[in-house]
C-alpha positions as CSV (number, residue, x, y, z in Angstrom):
1,X,-4.7,12.9,-45.6
2,X,-2.0,15.5,-45.7
3,X,-0.7,16.4,-49.1
4,X,2.8,16.0,-48.0
5,X,2.1,12.4,-46.9
6,X,0.2,11.7,-50.1
7,X,3.1,12.7,-52.4
8,X,5.6,10.8,-50.3
9,X,3.6,7.5,-50.2
10,X,5.4,6.3,-53.3
11,X,8.7,6.7,-51.5
12,X,7.8,4.4,-48.6
13,X,11.2,2.8,-48.5
14,X,14.0,4.2,-46.4
15,X,15.3,7.5,-47.7
16,X,19.0,7.9,-47.3
17,X,19.1,5.0,-44.9
18,X,16.7,6.7,-42.5
19,X,13.6,5.0,-41.2
20,X,10.2,6.3,-42.3
21,X,9.1,7.2,-38.8
22,X,12.2,9.3,-38.3
23,X,12.1,11.0,-41.8
24,X,10.5,14.4,-41.8
25,X,11.3,16.5,-44.8
26,X,11.3,20.3,-44.5
27,X,8.5,21.2,-47.0
28,X,7.4,24.8,-46.8
29,X,3.7,25.4,-46.5
30,X,2.1,26.8,-49.6
31,X,-1.1,28.8,-49.9
32,X,-3.2,28.5,-53.1
33,X,-6.0,30.9,-53.9
34,X,-8.8,29.6,-56.1
35,X,-10.7,32.1,-58.2
36,X,-13.6,33.5,-56.2
37,X,-17.0,31.8,-56.4
38,X,-19.7,34.4,-57.2
39,X,-22.9,33.8,-55.3
40,X,-26.0,35.8,-56.0
41,X,-28.9,36.4,-53.7
42,X,-32.0,37.7,-55.5
43,X,-34.4,40.0,-53.8
44,X,-37.6,41.0,-55.5
45,X,-39.6,44.1,-54.7
46,X,-43.0,45.0,-56.1
47,X,-42.9,47.7,-58.8
48,X,-46.2,49.3,-59.9
49,X,-46.5,49.3,-63.7
50,X,-49.5,51.0,-65.2
51,X,-50.8,49.3,-68.3
52,X,-53.3,51.2,-70.3
53,X,-55.4,49.1,-72.6
54,X,-57.6,50.9,-75.1
55,X,-60.9,49.2,-75.9
56,X,-62.5,50.3,-79.2
57,X,-66.2,49.3,-79.7
58,X,-67.3,49.0,-83.3
59,X,-71.0,48.9,-83.8
60,X,-71.8,47.0,-86.9
61,X,-75.2,47.4,-88.5
62,X,-76.6,44.7,-90.7
63,X,-79.8,44.6,-92.8
64,X,-81.7,41.4,-92.4
65,X,-85.1,40.7,-94.0
66,X,-88.1,40.6,-91.6
67,X,-91.3,39.6,-93.4
68,X,-94.4,41.4,-92.5
69,X,-97.5,40.3,-94.4
70,X,-100.0,42.8,-95.6
71,X,-103.4,41.6,-96.8
72,X,-105.7,43.3,-99.3
73,X,-109.4,42.6,-99.4
74,X,-111.7,42.8,-102.3
75,X,-115.4,42.3,-102.4
76,X,-117.3,41.0,-105.3
77,X,-121.0,40.5,-105.9
78,X,-122.0,37.3,-107.7
79,X,-125.5,36.2,-108.8
80,X,-126.2,32.6,-108.1
81,X,-129.1,31.0,-109.8
82,X,-131.1,28.1,-108.5
83,X,-130.2,26.0,-111.6
84,X,-127.5,23.4,-110.9
85,X,-124.6,23.6,-113.3
86,X,-122.6,20.7,-111.9
87,X,-123.2,18.5,-114.9
88,X,-122.1,21.2,-117.4
89,X,-119.0,21.7,-115.5
90,X,-118.2,18.0,-115.4
91,X,-118.7,17.5,-119.2
92,X,-116.6,20.5,-120.1
93,X,-113.7,19.3,-117.9
94,X,-113.8,15.9,-119.6
95,X,-113.6,17.5,-123.1
96,X,-110.5,19.5,-122.0
97,X,-108.7,16.4,-120.8
98,X,-109.2,14.6,-124.1
99,X,-107.5,17.2,-126.2
């Protein structure tokens, strides 16, 4: 719809006794400039970036026990008689337990 017709719609009646079909006002054409719309187009290009990462190795030393068994050997000569001492050993053990 034309702006001129839109604003004249309220005045649909005869203007100055002239029929609507015959009425043609002399409205000058206007030009309105809106502020510009900024449109961006992004273009991406590869850029080499050298990243140096230093790696430090720390060697930790820990003492932990490792058991190594050492054996000592002794030899002993014992004289064994043919007399059985089993009874003597039993009676002496009984005497100790009574104390």
